[in-house]
N, C-alpha and C positions, 0 to 999 in steps of 0.2 A: 207475424201476418206477413202475409206472399205479397209481393204485389205483382197486377197484372197487366204484363209489359207486349205492346205488339210490337214488334221488328219490325223494318223496312226497310228491303234492300234494293240494289239494282245490281241485277245480274241476269245472266244470258237464262236461255231457257234450258241450256243443255246443265250448266249447274243447279239449278234449281230439282230437274230430274235427277243428275246426281245425288244430293241431298236425302232427297222422298227417296231412292232407292236403298241408301245405305241405312236409314232409319227404318224400311222397311226389312232390311234383313236382318237388322239389331231386333229388333222386336220379335220376329220367327227363330231367330234363335238363342230368345233370350239372353240377350245382351244389354235390354234396354236399361237402360238408368233409371230407378225408381222415381225419378220425378219427371214431374209434365216438361211436354218441350214447348217453347213459346209460341207464339202465335207468330207467323208470319207473314207476312204483303211482302210479293216483290214484285217489281218492275224491271224491263228493261233497259230502259235508258232513264235518265239523269229527267231531262225533257216529259215523259209518262209522269212522275215519281211528281212534279212541278206542277203536273195540272191540276192532279188530286190534289197534294198541299200545298197549295199558293199559301201567302201570309194571311189572307182572310179565311182560308180553312180551319187553319191552327187556334187565330182568333177563336175563332167561332165552339172549335172544339176545348181550348182553355174556359175558356167563360161557358158549353155547358156543361166540364165537368165542377166548374168551382161554384156554379150559382144555383144549377139543378133546374133550370127552367119547367113550366109544367106544358105546356106548349110549344112549339113551332113559332106562335106569335110572341111568345111572354122571350124564346132566345133571341129573334130577331128584334126586339127591346131592349135585349140588355148589350146587344153588340153594336145598335142605335144605324141599323141594316133596314133596308128593303125586306118584306116579308118575305116577297118571293123570289129577290137573290137567295136569301136564306135558305128555302122551301128548296129551291135547285140545288145548291153547295149539301143539302143534309141529304139530299138524293143520292147525289155520287157519292158524299161520303158513306151512305146506307151500302149503295152496290158494291165497296171495298169490302164491309164488312167491320168497317169503322166506327159508325155510330149504329144503332139500336130504338127501334121507337116502340113502344108500349102505347097503348090503344086507353085513354082514358075520359068515356063520354066520348063527344065529338072531337076532340082533343087527340093530337099525337103527341107523345111529350119525347123528345129525344135524349139518349144516353147514350156516354161515354163507358163504355165497358172497359176501359184500361187507365192505368194508373199511368202511367208514360208511355209514350211513343219513343220509340228509339231508332231514329234514322241511319243506316250507317251506308257511307259513301263509299267504295274501295279507290284510293284515286290510281296507287303505282298498278294494281292486277287491271282497275281500265284502262289505263295508257299503253302496258306492255301489250294487252290483248289488240287496240289500237292497231299501234307498229305491228305487229305481227299480220292483223288482214291487210295492210297496206303494199 
């Protein structure tokens, strides 16, 4: 069984455009590998990443993936947090396609469509890029 993995990176828009261009060229020339490309979410700065993937957001994602709550209210109960805070957190994560909602009657069931989230923080590249811009 293949795992559905979300790769989260911190990289410049230029790097994202370069990777996208290379993938597009590979697809057009038929050089694309047979397996599907992983889902990616890129942020320009670690601050932006930290605003989305807070410790509370990560706890919430793990709870939803493991407990599979039937509603936002149940998700809030599982993590022992206020429903309004959980709802706002989930809406933000949905905006980045990290969470999906399935309507079941009047309730919205949150779903994490990934088995794993792989957060990649390049240390040397970031330091070298920052030093070059000074």
